[in-house]
C-alpha positions as CSV (number, residue, x, y, z in Angstrom):
1,M,13.8,-36.9,-19.1
2,L,16.9,-35.5,-20.8
3,R,20.4,-36.3,-20.4
4,R,23.1,-33.6,-20.2
5,Y,26.7,-34.6,-20.9
6,G,29.8,-32.3,-19.9
7,P,30.6,-29.2,-19.7
8,L,34.1,-30.6,-18.8
9,L,35.4,-29.0,-15.6
10,K,39.3,-29.4,-16.6
11,L,41.4,-30.8,-19.2
12,A,45.1,-31.6,-18.4
13,A,48.1,-30.2,-20.3
14,A,50.2,-32.9,-21.5
15,G,52.5,-31.9,-24.4
16,S,50.6,-31.0,-27.2
17,W,47.9,-33.3,-26.2
18,A,45.1,-32.5,-24.1
19,C,43.3,-35.3,-21.9
20,L,40.3,-35.6,-19.7
21,L,40.9,-36.0,-15.8
22,L,37.4,-36.6,-14.5
23,A,37.8,-39.7,-12.5
24,A,34.7,-41.5,-12.7
25,G,34.6,-43.4,-9.0
26,A,36.7,-40.8,-7.0
27,A,35.2,-39.7,-4.1
28,A,34.7,-35.7,-3.5
29,P,36.8,-34.1,-0.9
30,A,35.3,-33.1,2.4
31,Q,33.7,-29.9,2.6
32,T,34.1,-27.3,5.6
33,S,31.4,-24.7,6.2
34,N,34.0,-22.3,6.8
35,A,36.1,-22.8,3.6
36,D,36.6,-20.2,1.3
37,F,35.1,-20.9,-2.3
38,F,35.1,-19.6,-5.4
39,S,33.8,-20.2,-9.0
40,V,36.0,-19.9,-12.1
41,K,34.5,-16.6,-13.6
42,K,36.2,-16.3,-17.3
43,A,35.5,-18.8,-20.0
44,K,38.4,-20.9,-18.7
45,A,41.5,-20.5,-16.1
46,V,44.7,-21.9,-16.1
47,V,45.7,-24.0,-13.1
48,R,49.4,-23.9,-12.6
49,T,52.0,-25.4,-10.3
50,E,53.4,-22.3,-9.1
51,P,51.9,-18.7,-8.4
52,E,53.6,-17.3,-11.5
53,P,52.7,-16.6,-15.1
54,K,55.3,-18.7,-16.6
55,A,54.8,-21.9,-14.2
56,K,54.1,-25.0,-15.6
57,A,50.4,-25.5,-16.7
58,L,48.9,-28.6,-15.3
59,W,45.1,-27.9,-16.5
60,T,42.4,-25.7,-17.5
61,I,39.2,-25.2,-15.7
62,W,36.1,-24.0,-17.1
63,R,33.6,-21.6,-16.4
64,F,31.6,-22.1,-13.0
65,A,33.6,-25.1,-11.8
66,P,33.7,-24.7,-8.2
67,V,36.9,-24.3,-6.5
68,E,38.2,-24.6,-2.7
69,A,40.9,-21.8,-1.5
70,M,43.9,-23.5,0.2
71,S,46.1,-20.5,0.6
72,Y,46.8,-17.4,-0.9
73,R,50.3,-15.7,-2.1
74,G,49.6,-12.2,-3.7
75,D,47.6,-12.2,-6.6
76,W,47.2,-15.9,-6.7
77,I,45.1,-18.7,-4.9
78,R,46.2,-21.9,-4.0
79,I,43.0,-24.1,-4.9
80,R,41.5,-27.5,-4.9
81,D,38.7,-29.0,-7.2
82,F,35.9,-31.3,-6.3
83,E,38.3,-34.4,-7.2
84,G,41.1,-33.0,-4.5
85,D,43.3,-31.9,-7.5
86,G,45.0,-28.6,-6.6
87,G,47.2,-26.0,-8.1
88,W,47.3,-21.9,-8.3
89,V,45.1,-19.8,-10.3
90,K,45.2,-16.1,-10.4
91,K,42.5,-13.9,-8.0
92,S,41.6,-12.3,-11.3
93,D,39.9,-15.5,-12.8
94,L,38.1,-16.2,-9.8
95,A,34.7,-14.9,-8.5
96,G,33.8,-15.0,-4.7
97,D,30.1,-14.1,-5.0
98,V,28.8,-16.6,-7.7
99,P,27.9,-19.7,-5.7
100,T,28.3,-22.9,-8.1
101,V,28.6,-26.5,-7.5
102,A,29.9,-29.3,-9.4
103,V,28.2,-33.0,-9.6
104,T,29.9,-35.6,-7.6
105,A,27.0,-38.3,-7.9
106,K,28.2,-40.9,-10.8
107,E,24.7,-39.5,-12.4
108,G,23.0,-36.2,-10.7
109,K,19.2,-36.4,-11.0
110,V,18.1,-32.8,-11.2
111,R,14.2,-32.9,-10.4
112,A,11.1,-30.5,-11.0
113,G,11.0,-29.3,-7.2
114,P,12.9,-29.9,-3.9
115,S,11.6,-33.5,-3.3
116,E,12.2,-37.3,-4.2
117,K,8.9,-37.2,-5.3
118,Q,9.3,-34.7,-8.2
119,K,9.6,-35.9,-11.6
120,V,13.4,-36.2,-12.7
121,V,13.9,-33.5,-15.7
122,W,17.9,-34.0,-16.2
123,L,20.5,-36.8,-15.5
124,L,23.6,-35.3,-15.2
125,D,27.3,-36.3,-15.4
126,R,29.7,-36.5,-12.8
127,G,31.7,-32.9,-12.9
128,Y,29.0,-30.9,-14.3
129,A,29.6,-27.3,-13.1
130,L,26.0,-25.5,-11.9
131,R,25.1,-22.3,-10.9
132,V,23.1,-22.1,-7.3
133,F,20.1,-19.9,-6.9
134,A,18.5,-20.9,-3.8
135,S,18.3,-23.9,-1.2
136,K,15.6,-25.4,0.6
137,G,16.5,-28.2,3.1
138,D,18.6,-30.7,1.4
139,W,17.8,-29.3,-1.7
140,L,19.6,-26.6,-4.0
141,D,18.0,-24.7,-6.9
142,I,20.4,-24.9,-9.9
143,G,21.0,-24.1,-13.5
144,D,23.5,-24.3,-16.1
145,L,22.2,-20.7,-17.5
146,D,21.4,-22.5,-20.8
147,A,18.5,-25.4,-20.8
148,V,19.6,-27.5,-17.5
149,S,17.4,-25.8,-14.5
150,G,15.8,-27.5,-11.1
151,W,16.6,-29.0,-8.1
152,I,19.4,-31.4,-7.1
153,R,20.0,-32.9,-3.6
154,R,23.2,-31.4,-1.4
155,D,24.8,-34.6,-1.3
156,E,25.1,-35.2,-5.0
157,V,27.2,-32.1,-5.3
158,W,30.4,-30.3,-3.7
159,G,31.4,-26.8,-4.1
160,F,30.1,-23.3,-2.9
161,P,27.9,-22.8,0.2
162,P,24.4,-22.2,-0.9
163,P,23.2,-18.5,-0.7
164,K,21.4,-17.8,2.7
165,N,17.8,-17.1,2.1
166,P,14.7,-17.5,4.2
167,S,13.8,-20.6,2.5
168,S,17.3,-22.4,3.4
169,E,16.0,-23.2,6.7
170,P,15.1,-26.9,7.1
């Protein structure tokens, strides 16, 4: 079994210092099935206080991080992340067709197959962002496009609803 740390989903802008904002014990916000989800499509995107390029930066959010749209204004989307933190991001920094999730469990267990009986192949830290490729019952086929790949339980992640395919029916 391998352990994967990071990638950090967000860094706060605090003067000239950047500080990590991943709260270890915070619960993920409730996820609704009819919500609009996006993922960060660029290497990083800046989350701002207002829908303006010169507005104060709250934090930087990294590629593949899932976000939920709360409202829209022009070329901007007010978002919230898996911890419930919100702000404004430019639409051009987000993709609506790339399913992603963030690990919400203290330690996400990625298994070799969609079953508790399958071997744990990766342990992922809370906040780790993953692409979703398919689903099967309560399981998601995920990967980070680097080394991590396998299956994780839906209740260990938050984000984009998985793609619909014949294997997604329980």
